C-alpha positions as CSV (number, residue, x, y, z in Angstrom):
1,M,27.8,8.9,4.1
2,F,24.7,7.9,6.1
3,P,25.3,8.0,9.9
4,D,22.2,6.2,11.0
5,R,21.7,3.5,8.4
6,P,18.3,1.7,8.7
7,D,18.4,-2.1,9.2
8,R,17.0,-4.6,6.7
9,R,13.7,-4.8,8.5
10,D,13.1,-1.0,8.1
11,L,14.1,-1.2,4.5
12,G,11.6,-4.0,4.0
13,R,8.8,-1.9,5.5
14,Y,9.7,1.0,3.3
15,L,9.6,-1.2,0.2
16,A,6.2,-2.6,1.3
17,L,4.8,0.9,1.6
18,G,6.1,1.8,-1.8
19,Q,4.5,-1.3,-3.2
20,V,1.2,-0.3,-1.6
21,G,1.5,3.1,-3.3
22,L,2.1,1.5,-6.7
23,E,-0.8,-0.8,-6.2
24,M,-3.0,2.3,-5.8
25,V,-1.6,4.1,-8.9
26,V,-1.1,1.4,-11.5
27,P,-4.8,0.5,-11.8
28,V,-5.7,4.1,-12.3
29,V,-3.1,4.5,-15.1
30,L,-4.4,1.2,-16.7
31,G,-7.9,2.6,-16.5
32,L,-6.9,5.8,-18.2
33,A,-5.2,3.8,-20.9
34,A,-8.3,1.7,-21.4
35,D,-10.4,4.9,-21.6
36,H,-8.1,6.2,-24.3
37,Y,-7.8,3.1,-26.4
38,L,-11.3,1.7,-26.0
39,G,-13.2,4.9,-25.8
40,C,-15.1,4.0,-22.7
41,S,-14.4,7.2,-20.8
42,P,-14.8,7.6,-17.7
43,W,-15.5,4.0,-16.8
44,G,-11.9,2.7,-17.1
45,L,-10.7,5.5,-14.7
46,I,-13.5,4.8,-12.2
47,V,-13.0,1.0,-12.2
48,G,-9.2,1.5,-11.9
49,A,-9.6,4.0,-9.1
50,V,-11.9,1.6,-7.1
51,I,-9.7,-1.4,-7.7
52,G,-6.6,0.6,-6.7
53,L,-8.2,2.0,-3.6
54,V,-9.6,-1.3,-2.4
55,G,-6.4,-3.3,-3.2
56,G,-4.1,-0.7,-1.7
57,V,-6.1,-0.3,1.5
58,A,-6.4,-4.1,1.9
59,H,-2.7,-4.5,1.5
60,L,-2.0,-1.7,3.9
61,V,-4.2,-3.4,6.5
62,V,-2.3,-6.7,6.1
63,H,1.0,-4.9,6.6
64,A,-0.3,-3.0,9.6
65,N,-1.5,-6.2,11.2
66,K,1.8,-7.9,10.5
67,M,3.7,-5.1,12.1
68,D,1.4,-5.1,15.1
69,A,1.9,-8.9,15.6
70,N,5.7,-8.5,15.5
71,R,5.7,-5.6,18.0
72,P,6.7,-6.7,21.5
73,S,3.9,-6.4,24.1
74,D,4.0,-3.6,26.6
75,P,3.3,-4.9,30.2
76,E,2.0,-1.6,31.4
77,R,-0.6,-1.4,28.6
78,E,-1.9,-4.9,29.3
79,S,-2.5,-4.2,33.0
80,Q,-5.0,-1.4,32.3
């Protein structure tokens, strides 16, 4: 069905990126729910957006650094 199946490492990377996306969206949804139920509009949305953005970007940086550390070094690049 799928001629070029990704290996487990690629699937792990895709799941990690999906998790980063959820980390950015879930706090916004929780902030909207807090605004609706507590009547503190727009502060729940603002706080949720800031928390989601900071947390998502921080997690994305961690994953980027981890992928960069696992990448084999390029001898031509090091000689420049």
